[in-house]
C-alpha positions as CSV (number, residue, x, y, z in Angstrom):
1,L,6.4,25.8,9.9
2,F,9.4,27.7,8.9
3,A,11.3,28.5,11.7
4,G,11.0,32.0,11.0
5,V,7.1,31.8,11.3
6,R,7.3,30.3,14.1
7,L,9.7,33.0,15.6
8,A,7.6,35.9,14.3
9,L,4.3,34.7,16.0
10,R,5.8,33.9,19.2
11,E,7.5,37.2,19.4
12,V,4.4,39.1,18.3
13,A,2.2,37.4,20.3
14,D,4.2,37.0,23.6
15,Q,6.3,40.1,23.9
16,A,5.3,43.0,26.0
17,R,6.6,45.3,23.1
18,W,3.9,44.0,20.7
19,S,0.8,43.3,23.4
20,G,-2.1,45.0,21.9
21,V,0.0,47.1,19.5
22,V,0.2,44.4,16.8
23,A,-2.7,42.3,15.5
24,I,-1.8,39.1,13.2
25,G,-3.5,38.8,9.7
26,I,-3.7,35.8,7.2
27,A,-4.1,36.9,3.5
28,S,-4.0,34.2,1.1
29,C,-5.8,34.0,-2.4
30,C,-5.5,29.8,-2.1
31,S,-7.7,27.7,-4.3
32,E,-8.6,25.8,-1.0
33,P,-9.8,28.1,1.5
34,A,-11.3,25.4,3.9
35,W,-8.1,23.6,3.5
36,A,-6.1,26.9,4.6
37,R,-8.6,27.4,7.7
38,A,-7.8,23.7,8.7
39,C,-4.0,23.9,8.7
40,L,-4.5,27.2,10.7
41,Q,-6.0,25.0,13.4
42,A,-3.8,22.1,12.9
43,F,-0.1,23.9,12.7
44,D,1.3,23.7,16.4
45,L,2.9,26.7,17.3
46,D,4.6,26.1,20.6
47,G,2.8,22.9,22.3
48,S,0.1,25.1,23.8
49,R,-1.3,26.7,21.1
50,R,-2.6,26.5,17.5
51,L,-1.5,29.0,14.7
52,A,-4.9,30.2,14.7
53,D,-4.7,30.8,18.2
54,V,-2.4,33.7,17.4
55,V,-4.4,35.2,14.2
56,S,-6.3,38.0,14.7
57,T,-8.1,38.1,11.3
58,C,-7.9,35.8,8.2
59,E,-8.9,36.7,4.3
60,I,-8.5,33.2,2.7
61,H,-10.4,33.4,-0.6
62,A,-10.0,34.1,-4.2
63,G,-8.9,37.8,-5.0
64,N,-5.7,39.9,-5.1
65,K,-3.7,40.9,-2.0
66,Q,-4.6,44.6,-2.0
67,E,-8.0,43.2,-1.4
68,H,-7.2,40.9,1.5
69,V,-4.7,43.7,2.8
70,Q,-7.6,46.2,2.7
71,A,-10.2,43.8,4.1
72,I,-7.7,42.8,7.3
73,V,-6.8,46.6,7.7
74,A,-10.8,47.7,7.8
75,A,-11.1,44.7,10.1
76,S,-8.2,45.4,12.6
77,G,-8.8,49.5,12.7
78,C,-5.2,50.2,11.7
79,N,-3.9,52.3,9.1
80,I,-2.3,50.7,6.0
81,R,0.9,52.4,6.8
82,E,1.3,50.5,10.2
83,V,0.9,47.0,7.9
84,L,4.0,44.9,7.6
85,F,3.2,42.6,4.9
86,L,5.5,39.3,3.9
87,D,4.9,37.4,0.9
88,N,7.0,35.1,-1.0
89,E,5.3,36.8,-4.1
90,E,7.3,39.8,-5.7
91,S,4.2,41.1,-7.3
92,H,2.2,40.9,-4.1
93,C,4.5,42.9,-2.5
94,R,4.3,45.3,-5.0
95,D,0.8,45.5,-5.2
96,V,0.5,45.8,-1.3
97,A,3.5,48.4,-1.2
98,A,1.4,50.5,-3.6
99,L,-1.4,50.8,-0.9
100,G,1.2,52.3,1.6
101,A,2.2,49.2,3.5
102,T,5.6,48.2,4.2
103,A,5.9,44.8,2.1
104,V,9.2,42.6,2.5
105,H,9.7,40.0,-0.1
106,C,10.5,36.8,1.5
107,P,11.3,34.7,-1.8
108,F,12.4,31.4,0.7
109,G,9.4,31.9,2.7
110,L,9.7,33.6,5.9
111,T,12.9,32.5,7.4
112,T,14.2,33.4,10.7
113,A,16.9,36.0,8.8
114,A,13.9,37.2,6.4
115,W,11.8,38.0,10.0
116,R,15.0,39.7,11.6
117,R,15.2,41.7,8.5
118,A,11.7,42.7,8.6
119,R,11.1,43.6,12.0
């Protein structure tokens, strides 16, 4: 995992200011959904939890990011304006921002610096 991913997920999962307020969703249009889900189960977050342990909802299938994010919003019960979307693809960020979410382009992945700027 990128260091920024580990930092972001641990911060959101563990800090009191986020507790009960923030849900973590995964939006992926990868060509191998089963493999992506296996990765969520395999990636170690902190020695006692896997990545999947802190994720509330996943949309991993063919389709565009707008569809994925709309499904995550529906599943989590939040308002689209409350969504912070992070992606390495600028076009995905534009598409999701058009829905009303805050989108942050992370061209080099979710680095620690990108997470600190985004939050």
